[in-house]
Short mmCIF file of the C-alpha atoms (twelve columns), coordinates in Angstrom:
data_MODEL
# 
_entry.id   MODEL 
# 
loop_
_atom_site.group_PDB 
_atom_site.id 
_atom_site.type_symbol 
_atom_site.label_atom_id 
_atom_site.label_alt_id 
_atom_site.label_comp_id 
_atom_site.label_asym_id 
_atom_site.label_seq_id 
_atom_site.Cartn_x 
_atom_site.Cartn_y 
_atom_site.Cartn_z 
_atom_site.pdbx_PDB_model_num 
ATOM 1   C CA . MET A 1   -3.572  -10.510 -46.502 1 
ATOM 2   C CA . ALA A 2   -5.850  -7.603  -45.656 1 
ATOM 3   C CA . PHE A 3   -6.754  -9.181  -42.347 1 
ATOM 4   C CA . SER A 4   -3.114  -9.655  -41.356 1 
ATOM 5   C CA . LEU A 5   -2.290  -6.104  -42.380 1 
ATOM 6   C CA . ASP A 6   -5.060  -4.641  -40.193 1 
ATOM 7   C CA . PHE A 7   -3.963  -6.806  -37.287 1 
ATOM 8   C CA . SER A 8   -0.358  -5.658  -37.521 1 
ATOM 9   C CA . GLN A 9   -1.427  -2.015  -37.652 1 
ATOM 10  C CA . SER A 10  -3.615  -2.363  -34.569 1 
ATOM 11  C CA . ALA A 11  -0.830  -4.179  -32.742 1 
ATOM 12  C CA . SER A 12  1.667   -1.452  -33.644 1 
ATOM 13  C CA . HIS A 13  -0.651  1.189   -32.197 1 
ATOM 14  C CA . THR A 14  -1.030  -0.562  -28.825 1 
ATOM 15  C CA . PRO A 15  2.219   0.704   -27.181 1 
ATOM 16  C CA . ARG A 16  1.491   4.218   -28.388 1 
ATOM 17  C CA . GLU A 17  -1.986  4.085   -26.892 1 
ATOM 18  C CA . LYS A 18  -0.570  2.819   -23.630 1 
ATOM 19  C CA . THR A 19  1.942   5.660   -23.559 1 
ATOM 20  C CA . ARG A 20  -0.804  8.170   -24.285 1 
ATOM 21  C CA . GLY A 21  -2.886  6.689   -21.472 1 
ATOM 22  C CA . ARG A 22  0.000   7.042   -19.033 1 
ATOM 23  C CA . LEU A 23  0.529   10.650  -20.077 1 
ATOM 24  C CA . LEU A 24  -3.150  11.402  -19.531 1 
ATOM 25  C CA . ALA A 25  -2.859  9.943   -16.037 1 
ATOM 26  C CA . VAL A 26  0.100   12.172  -15.093 1 
ATOM 27  C CA . PRO A 27  -2.005  15.173  -13.878 1 
ATOM 28  C CA . ALA A 28  -4.135  12.913  -11.684 1 
ATOM 29  C CA . ILE A 29  -1.059  11.172  -10.266 1 
ATOM 30  C CA . PHE A 30  0.585   14.562  -9.642  1 
ATOM 31  C CA . TRP A 31  -2.525  15.804  -7.834  1 
ATOM 32  C CA . LEU A 32  -2.878  12.663  -5.688  1 
ATOM 33  C CA . PHE A 33  0.803   12.669  -4.720  1 
ATOM 34  C CA . PHE A 34  1.246   16.344  -3.811  1 
ATOM 35  C CA . PHE A 35  -2.216  17.034  -2.345  1 
ATOM 36  C CA . PHE A 36  -3.080  13.675  -0.761  1 
ATOM 37  C CA . LEU A 37  -0.194  11.240  -0.287  1 
ATOM 38  C CA . LEU A 38  2.458   13.812  0.658   1 
ATOM 39  C CA . PRO A 39  0.295   15.658  3.253   1 
ATOM 40  C CA . LEU A 40  -0.820  12.287  4.624   1 
ATOM 41  C CA . ALA A 41  2.796   11.168  4.976   1 
ATOM 42  C CA . ILE A 42  3.678   14.444  6.734   1 
ATOM 43  C CA . VAL A 43  0.837   13.979  9.227   1 
ATOM 44  C CA . VAL A 44  1.939   10.393  9.937   1 
ATOM 45  C CA . VAL A 45  5.556   11.466  10.514  1 
ATOM 46  C CA . VAL A 46  4.543   14.386  12.759  1 
ATOM 47  C CA . SER A 47  2.357   12.038  14.828  1 
ATOM 48  C CA . PHE A 48  5.521   10.201  15.950  1 
ATOM 49  C CA . MET A 49  7.462   13.369  16.822  1 
ATOM 50  C CA . SER A 50  7.650   15.231  20.118  1 
ATOM 51  C CA . ARG A 51  6.236   18.608  21.102  1 
ATOM 52  C CA . GLY A 52  8.925   21.279  21.251  1 
ATOM 53  C CA . GLN A 53  9.284   24.196  23.617  1 
ATOM 54  C CA . VAL A 54  9.981   26.733  20.856  1 
ATOM 55  C CA . GLN A 55  8.943   24.905  17.682  1 
ATOM 56  C CA . PRO A 56  5.664   22.942  17.392  1 
ATOM 57  C CA . ILE A 57  7.471   19.713  16.549  1 
ATOM 58  C CA . THR A 58  10.876  18.300  17.364  1 
ATOM 59  C CA . PHE A 59  12.779  15.066  17.804  1 
ATOM 60  C CA . PRO A 60  13.046  12.400  19.185  1 
ATOM 61  C CA . LEU A 61  10.464  10.096  17.675  1 
ATOM 62  C CA . THR A 62  8.076   8.641   20.218  1 
ATOM 63  C CA . LEU A 63  4.903   6.577   20.669  1 
ATOM 64  C CA . GLU A 64  3.727   8.754   23.539  1 
ATOM 65  C CA . ASN A 65  1.149   10.563  21.389  1 
ATOM 66  C CA . TYR A 66  -0.628  7.321   20.500  1 
ATOM 67  C CA . GLN A 67  -0.441  6.173   24.112  1 
ATOM 68  C CA . ARG A 68  -2.229  9.365   25.141  1 
ATOM 69  C CA . ILE A 69  -4.813  8.971   22.376  1 
ATOM 70  C CA . PHE A 70  -5.703  5.487   23.629  1 
ATOM 71  C CA . GLY A 71  -5.514  6.614   27.263  1 
ATOM 72  C CA . PRO A 72  -8.372  7.481   29.623  1 
ATOM 73  C CA . ILE A 73  -8.502  11.173  28.662  1 
ATOM 74  C CA . TYR A 74  -8.842  11.170  24.881  1 
ATOM 75  C CA . PHE A 75  -10.062 7.696   23.955  1 
ATOM 76  C CA . PRO A 76  -13.584 8.315   25.404  1 
ATOM 77  C CA . VAL A 77  -13.896 11.139  22.861  1 
ATOM 78  C CA . PHE A 78  -13.340 8.623   20.065  1 
ATOM 79  C CA . ILE A 79  -15.874 6.221   21.571  1 
ATOM 80  C CA . LYS A 80  -18.421 9.024   21.903  1 
ATOM 81  C CA . SER A 81  -17.791 10.154  18.331  1 
ATOM 82  C CA . ILE A 82  -18.324 6.624   17.025  1 
ATOM 83  C CA . SER A 83  -21.539 6.204   19.029  1 
ATOM 84  C CA . ILE A 84  -22.922 9.557   17.858  1 
ATOM 85  C CA . ALA A 85  -22.009 8.823   14.234  1 
ATOM 86  C CA . LEU A 86  -23.567 5.338   14.428  1 
ATOM 87  C CA . LEU A 87  -26.754 6.679   15.993  1 
ATOM 88  C CA . ALA A 88  -27.028 9.412   13.361  1 
ATOM 89  C CA . THR A 89  -26.451 6.816   10.625  1 
ATOM 90  C CA . ILE A 90  -29.132 4.479   12.001  1 
ATOM 91  C CA . VAL A 91  -31.693 7.274   12.301  1 
ATOM 92  C CA . CYS A 92  -30.870 8.483   8.781   1 
ATOM 93  C CA . LEU A 93  -31.322 4.917   7.488   1 
ATOM 94  C CA . LEU A 94  -34.635 4.363   9.262   1 
ATOM 95  C CA . SER A 95  -36.020 7.668   8.030   1 
ATOM 96  C CA . GLY A 96  -34.267 7.838   4.666   1 
ATOM 97  C CA . TYR A 97  -35.193 4.357   3.410   1 
ATOM 98  C CA . PRO A 98  -38.982 4.884   3.380   1 
ATOM 99  C CA . LEU A 99  -38.513 8.418   2.078   1 
ATOM 100 C CA . ALA A 100 -36.383 7.102   -0.810  1 
ATOM 101 C CA . PHE A 101 -39.152 4.591   -1.569  1 
ATOM 102 C CA . PHE A 102 -41.727 7.362   -1.490  1 
ATOM 103 C CA . VAL A 103 -39.723 9.430   -3.972  1 
ATOM 104 C CA . SER A 104 -38.943 6.540   -6.340  1 
ATOM 105 C CA . THR A 105 -42.485 5.144   -6.444  1 
ATOM 106 C CA . ARG A 106 -44.151 8.374   -7.540  1 
ATOM 107 C CA . LYS A 107 -46.123 7.533   -10.701 1 
ATOM 108 C CA . SER A 108 -45.838 11.037  -12.076 1 
ATOM 109 C CA . LYS A 109 -42.363 12.036  -13.202 1 
ATOM 110 C CA . ARG A 110 -43.178 15.616  -12.288 1 
ATOM 111 C CA . SER A 111 -44.002 14.749  -8.666  1 
ATOM 112 C CA . GLN A 112 -40.853 12.589  -8.487  1 
ATOM 113 C CA . ASN A 113 -38.711 15.473  -9.691  1 
ATOM 114 C CA . ILE A 114 -40.358 17.807  -7.182  1 
ATOM 115 C CA . ALA A 115 -39.659 15.347  -4.347  1 
ATOM 116 C CA . LEU A 116 -36.015 15.018  -5.416  1 
ATOM 117 C CA . PHE A 117 -35.758 18.801  -5.622  1 
ATOM 118 C CA . LEU A 118 -37.007 19.094  -2.024  1 
ATOM 119 C CA . VAL A 119 -34.421 16.521  -0.900  1 
ATOM 120 C CA . ILE A 120 -31.481 18.440  -2.378  1 
ATOM 121 C CA . LEU A 121 -32.908 21.917  -1.685  1 
ATOM 122 C CA . PRO A 122 -30.963 22.357  1.620   1 
ATOM 123 C CA . PHE A 123 -27.705 22.136  -0.352  1 
ATOM 124 C CA . TRP A 124 -28.570 25.478  -1.926  1 
ATOM 125 C CA . THR A 125 -27.799 27.133  1.413   1 
ATOM 126 C CA . ASN A 126 -24.414 27.234  3.087   1 
ATOM 127 C CA . PHE A 127 -24.021 24.504  5.706   1 
ATOM 128 C CA . LEU A 128 -22.754 26.983  8.307   1 
ATOM 129 C CA . VAL A 129 -25.890 29.121  7.865   1 
ATOM 130 C CA . ARG A 130 -28.125 26.071  8.250   1 
ATOM 131 C CA . THR A 131 -26.297 25.064  11.425  1 
ATOM 132 C CA . TYR A 132 -26.734 28.539  12.887  1 
ATOM 133 C CA . ALA A 133 -30.441 28.243  12.068  1 
ATOM 134 C CA . TRP A 134 -30.602 25.227  14.376  1 
ATOM 135 C CA . ARG A 135 -29.094 27.369  17.144  1 
ATOM 136 C CA . VAL A 136 -32.072 29.682  16.733  1 
ATOM 137 C CA . LEU A 137 -34.510 26.777  16.810  1 
ATOM 138 C CA . LEU A 138 -32.962 24.993  19.807  1 
ATOM 139 C CA . GLY A 139 -31.952 28.019  21.909  1 
ATOM 140 C CA . THR A 140 -33.415 28.816  25.305  1 
ATOM 141 C CA . ASP A 141 -35.375 31.680  23.716  1 
ATOM 142 C CA . GLY A 142 -35.683 29.789  20.436  1 
ATOM 143 C CA . THR A 143 -38.599 28.719  18.332  1 
ATOM 144 C CA . ILE A 144 -39.143 25.255  19.837  1 
ATOM 145 C CA . ASN A 145 -39.126 26.454  23.446  1 
ATOM 146 C CA . GLY A 146 -41.371 29.373  22.496  1 
ATOM 147 C CA . ILE A 147 -43.972 27.066  20.933  1 
ATOM 148 C CA . LEU A 148 -43.923 24.667  23.892  1 
ATOM 149 C CA . ILE A 149 -44.309 27.527  26.399  1 
ATOM 150 C CA . ASN A 150 -47.148 29.138  24.420  1 
ATOM 151 C CA . LEU A 151 -48.940 25.778  24.302  1 
ATOM 152 C CA . HIS A 152 -48.478 25.532  28.102  1 
ATOM 153 C CA . LEU A 153 -46.696 22.203  27.734  1 
ATOM 154 C CA . ILE A 154 -43.717 23.468  29.750  1 
ATOM 155 C CA . THR A 155 -43.228 26.303  32.217  1 
ATOM 156 C CA . GLN A 156 -39.445 26.680  31.923  1 
ATOM 157 C CA . PRO A 157 -37.353 26.566  28.738  1 
ATOM 158 C CA . LEU A 158 -35.729 23.225  28.014  1 
ATOM 159 C CA . GLN A 159 -31.968 22.892  27.644  1 
ATOM 160 C CA . LEU A 160 -31.919 21.761  24.020  1 
ATOM 161 C CA . LEU A 161 -28.791 23.541  22.836  1 
ATOM 162 C CA . ASN A 162 -25.266 22.481  23.852  1 
ATOM 163 C CA . THR A 163 -26.312 18.869  24.338  1 
ATOM 164 C CA . ARG A 164 -25.472 15.570  22.651  1 
ATOM 165 C CA . GLY A 165 -29.039 15.416  21.336  1 
ATOM 166 C CA . ALA A 166 -28.563 18.727  19.539  1 
ATOM 167 C CA . VAL A 167 -25.421 17.349  17.847  1 
ATOM 168 C CA . ILE A 168 -27.295 14.240  16.699  1 
ATOM 169 C CA . ILE A 169 -30.175 16.323  15.341  1 
ATOM 170 C CA . GLY A 170 -27.758 18.546  13.435  1 
ATOM 171 C CA . LEU A 171 -25.900 15.573  11.962  1 
ATOM 172 C CA . ILE A 172 -29.136 13.893  10.887  1 
ATOM 173 C CA . TYR A 173 -30.376 17.074  9.284   1 
ATOM 174 C CA . GLY A 174 -27.117 17.673  7.431   1 
ATOM 175 C CA . ASP A 175 -26.469 14.092  6.272   1 
ATOM 176 C CA . LEU A 176 -29.959 12.738  5.568   1 
ATOM 177 C CA . PRO A 177 -29.841 13.544  1.806   1 
ATOM 178 C CA . PHE A 178 -26.656 11.465  1.521   1 
ATOM 179 C CA . MET A 179 -28.673 8.483   2.721   1 
ATOM 180 C CA . ILE A 180 -31.722 9.131   0.563   1 
ATOM 181 C CA . LEU A 181 -30.037 9.588   -2.803  1 
ATOM 182 C CA . PRO A 182 -28.082 6.267   -2.992  1 
ATOM 183 C CA . ILE A 183 -31.100 4.295   -1.783  1 
ATOM 184 C CA . TYR A 184 -33.282 6.134   -4.287  1 
ATOM 185 C CA . ALA A 185 -30.888 5.113   -7.066  1 
ATOM 186 C CA . SER A 186 -31.109 1.444   -5.982  1 
ATOM 187 C CA . VAL A 187 -34.895 1.476   -5.679  1 
ATOM 188 C CA . GLU A 188 -35.205 3.186   -9.045  1 
ATOM 189 C CA . ARG A 189 -33.506 0.172   -10.676 1 
ATOM 190 C CA . PHE A 190 -35.520 -2.363  -8.675  1 
ATOM 191 C CA . ASP A 191 -37.949 -4.558  -10.613 1 
ATOM 192 C CA . PHE A 192 -41.179 -4.606  -8.578  1 
ATOM 193 C CA . ARG A 193 -42.401 -7.636  -10.503 1 
ATOM 194 C CA . LEU A 194 -40.159 -9.627  -8.165  1 
ATOM 195 C CA . VAL A 195 -42.409 -8.557  -5.291  1 
ATOM 196 C CA . GLU A 196 -45.449 -9.825  -7.176  1 
ATOM 197 C CA . ALA A 197 -43.632 -13.112 -7.731  1 
ATOM 198 C CA . ALA A 198 -42.862 -13.357 -4.013  1 
ATOM 199 C CA . HIS A 199 -46.538 -12.788 -3.198  1 
ATOM 200 C CA . ASP A 200 -47.526 -15.478 -5.689  1 
ATOM 201 C CA . LEU A 201 -45.194 -17.852 -3.877  1 
ATOM 202 C CA . GLY A 202 -46.945 -17.157 -0.579  1 
ATOM 203 C CA . ALA A 203 -44.788 -14.447 0.974   1 
ATOM 204 C CA . ASN A 204 -46.451 -11.640 2.900   1 
ATOM 205 C CA . ASP A 205 -45.405 -7.996  2.618   1 
ATOM 206 C CA . TRP A 206 -42.827 -8.204  5.415   1 
ATOM 207 C CA . ARG A 207 -41.239 -11.410 4.101   1 
ATOM 208 C CA . ALA A 208 -41.151 -10.012 0.556   1 
ATOM 209 C CA . PHE A 209 -39.393 -6.912  1.843   1 
ATOM 210 C CA . TRP A 210 -36.898 -8.856  3.957   1 
ATOM 211 C CA . ARG A 211 -36.046 -11.531 1.368   1 
ATOM 212 C CA . VAL A 212 -36.406 -9.624  -1.921  1 
ATOM 213 C CA . ILE A 213 -36.471 -5.829  -1.652  1 
ATOM 214 C CA . LEU A 214 -33.847 -5.258  1.051   1 
ATOM 215 C CA . PRO A 215 -31.134 -7.574  -0.418  1 
ATOM 216 C CA . LEU A 216 -31.510 -6.088  -3.904  1 
ATOM 217 C CA . THR A 217 -31.369 -2.497  -2.592  1 
ATOM 218 C CA . MET A 218 -28.520 -3.260  -0.164  1 
ATOM 219 C CA . PRO A 219 -25.847 -1.565  -2.368  1 
ATOM 220 C CA . GLY A 220 -27.676 1.737   -1.942  1 
ATOM 221 C CA . VAL A 221 -28.056 1.118   1.802   1 
ATOM 222 C CA . LEU A 222 -24.349 0.411   2.248   1 
ATOM 223 C CA . ALA A 223 -23.347 3.424   0.155   1 
ATOM 224 C CA . GLY A 224 -25.717 5.658   2.115   1 
ATOM 225 C CA . CYS A 225 -24.409 4.410   5.471   1 
ATOM 226 C CA . ILE A 226 -20.814 5.091   4.438   1 
ATOM 227 C CA . LEU A 227 -21.704 8.546   3.072   1 
ATOM 228 C CA . VAL A 228 -23.372 9.413   6.394   1 
ATOM 229 C CA . PHE A 229 -21.028 7.724   8.858   1 
ATOM 230 C CA . ILE A 230 -17.735 9.086   7.514   1 
ATOM 231 C CA . PRO A 231 -18.739 12.805  7.543   1 
ATOM 232 C CA . ALA A 232 -20.502 12.337  10.892  1 
ATOM 233 C CA . ILE A 233 -17.495 10.835  12.693  1 
ATOM 234 C CA . GLY A 234 -15.252 13.675  11.533  1 
ATOM 235 C CA . ALA A 235 -17.812 16.472  11.936  1 
ATOM 236 C CA . PHE A 236 -16.513 19.742  13.325  1 
ATOM 237 C CA . ILE A 237 -18.985 22.576  12.706  1 
ATOM 238 C CA . THR A 238 -22.082 20.788  14.033  1 
ATOM 239 C CA . PRO A 239 -20.577 19.662  17.376  1 
ATOM 240 C CA . ASP A 240 -18.861 23.022  17.825  1 
ATOM 241 C CA . LEU A 241 -21.990 25.127  17.299  1 
ATOM 242 C CA . LEU A 242 -24.698 22.834  18.678  1 
ATOM 243 C CA . GLY A 243 -22.893 20.692  21.240  1 
ATOM 244 C CA . GLY A 244 -20.560 23.005  23.093  1 
ATOM 245 C CA . THR A 245 -18.532 21.126  25.698  1 
ATOM 246 C CA . GLN A 246 -21.111 18.319  25.690  1 
ATOM 247 C CA . GLY A 247 -20.650 17.699  21.968  1 
ATOM 248 C CA . LEU A 248 -16.870 17.315  21.848  1 
ATOM 249 C CA . MET A 249 -15.976 14.979  18.977  1 
ATOM 250 C CA . ILE A 250 -12.825 13.946  17.143  1 
ATOM 251 C CA . GLY A 251 -12.855 16.948  14.813  1 
ATOM 252 C CA . ASN A 252 -13.069 19.353  17.750  1 
ATOM 253 C CA . LEU A 253 -10.296 17.488  19.566  1 
ATOM 254 C CA . ILE A 254 -7.977  17.779  16.560  1 
ATOM 255 C CA . ASN A 255 -8.773  21.470  16.195  1 
ATOM 256 C CA . GLN A 256 -8.005  22.081  19.882  1 
ATOM 257 C CA . GLN A 257 -4.603  20.424  19.569  1 
ATOM 258 C CA . PHE A 258 -3.571  22.420  16.501  1 
ATOM 259 C CA . HIS A 259 -5.102  25.824  17.291  1 
ATOM 260 C CA . GLY A 260 -5.596  25.704  21.047  1 
ATOM 261 C CA . THR A 261 -2.830  23.943  22.930  1 
ATOM 262 C CA . GLY A 262 -0.445  23.902  19.957  1 
ATOM 263 C CA . ASN A 263 0.301   20.197  20.376  1 
ATOM 264 C CA . TRP A 264 0.773   19.288  16.722  1 
ATOM 265 C CA . PRO A 265 2.073   15.735  17.308  1 
ATOM 266 C CA . LEU A 266 -0.940  14.825  19.447  1 
ATOM 267 C CA . GLY A 267 -3.317  16.368  16.920  1 
ATOM 268 C CA . SER A 268 -1.602  14.466  14.124  1 
ATOM 269 C CA . ALA A 269 -1.906  11.207  16.064  1 
ATOM 270 C CA . ALA A 270 -5.619  11.855  16.558  1 
ATOM 271 C CA . SER A 271 -5.943  12.529  12.828  1 
ATOM 272 C CA . VAL A 272 -4.170  9.268   11.946  1 
ATOM 273 C CA . VAL A 273 -6.406  7.273   14.284  1 
ATOM 274 C CA . MET A 274 -9.504  8.895   12.801  1 
ATOM 275 C CA . MET A 275 -8.300  8.126   9.268   1 
ATOM 276 C CA . GLY A 276 -7.729  4.524   10.359  1 
ATOM 277 C CA . MET A 277 -11.359 4.340   11.515  1 
ATOM 278 C CA . VAL A 278 -12.531 5.732   8.179   1 
ATOM 279 C CA . MET A 279 -10.399 3.219   6.300   1 
ATOM 280 C CA . LEU A 280 -11.880 0.372   8.340   1 
ATOM 281 C CA . GLY A 281 -15.355 1.588   7.397   1 
ATOM 282 C CA . LEU A 282 -14.404 1.736   3.727   1 
ATOM 283 C CA . LEU A 283 -12.853 -1.746  3.830   1 
ATOM 284 C CA . LEU A 284 -16.002 -3.092  5.484   1 
ATOM 285 C CA . TYR A 285 -18.087 -1.478  2.756   1 
ATOM 286 C CA . VAL A 286 -15.927 -3.005  0.005   1 
ATOM 287 C CA . ARG A 287 -16.047 -6.437  1.617   1 
ATOM 288 C CA . LEU A 288 -19.807 -6.380  2.097   1 
ATOM 289 C CA . GLY A 289 -20.243 -5.076  -1.433  1 
ATOM 290 C CA . ARG A 290 -18.174 -7.922  -2.879  1 
ATOM 291 C CA . ARG A 291 -20.057 -10.475 -0.798  1 
ATOM 292 C CA . GLY A 292 -23.347 -9.000  -2.017  1 
# 
């Protein structure tokens, strides 16, 4: 009797708990609708509209903006942005993976905390200030050229600023912690006794890394690549300050259309295409994560 009474009481509370859960979700749903879904829908609609003579947007609806995006003038900017973002992601992975291992394998907790503190220390300074610092370092009269000239390695200053290389350096510097931290979290949970077992079974260091360590730390690698690639492909400040005309990327193209030429439909179409690229990256991450 007591058991049936408790069961009926818990069952009677279930609809109330569901209602309370829905009410708690209302603020989040409100926020997502008005500050994410609604602006996204507006951008998509504007991308199909025409540029007006007096107003920024007007009818009729057209596909001309997307035809121009995938045409010979603007599509190379997307290809260059993808290549720069991929290169920055690969360099961050190759440099961030061993650094994450170095941080996670510190025997002393104090030294591990100090290493983590040094990784996140750049976030204590505004990103714009850090990017301007790279202008000082890479400038014609900057620190790097000054050191090379004083060492008599070069006679004339090198053109380091306003190049694609400067953009890549800035992206690597800004996004490297986003690669280190997820990999560090994966390595921190890794059981190194599995490596000893692989050695006992005859595997060398390289084979143990390739067959044991890398697959088990792959979730951190995938998360780090996504966290680096997505901000890199949509970067605006770094290409604008370090790349000049040579560092034009998708973010700069969108800014030019909205604030330069005033072509809102074309800028919206570029934004939609960029969001589609980001969504493809996220879907690839989810699929690889499920397969793993």
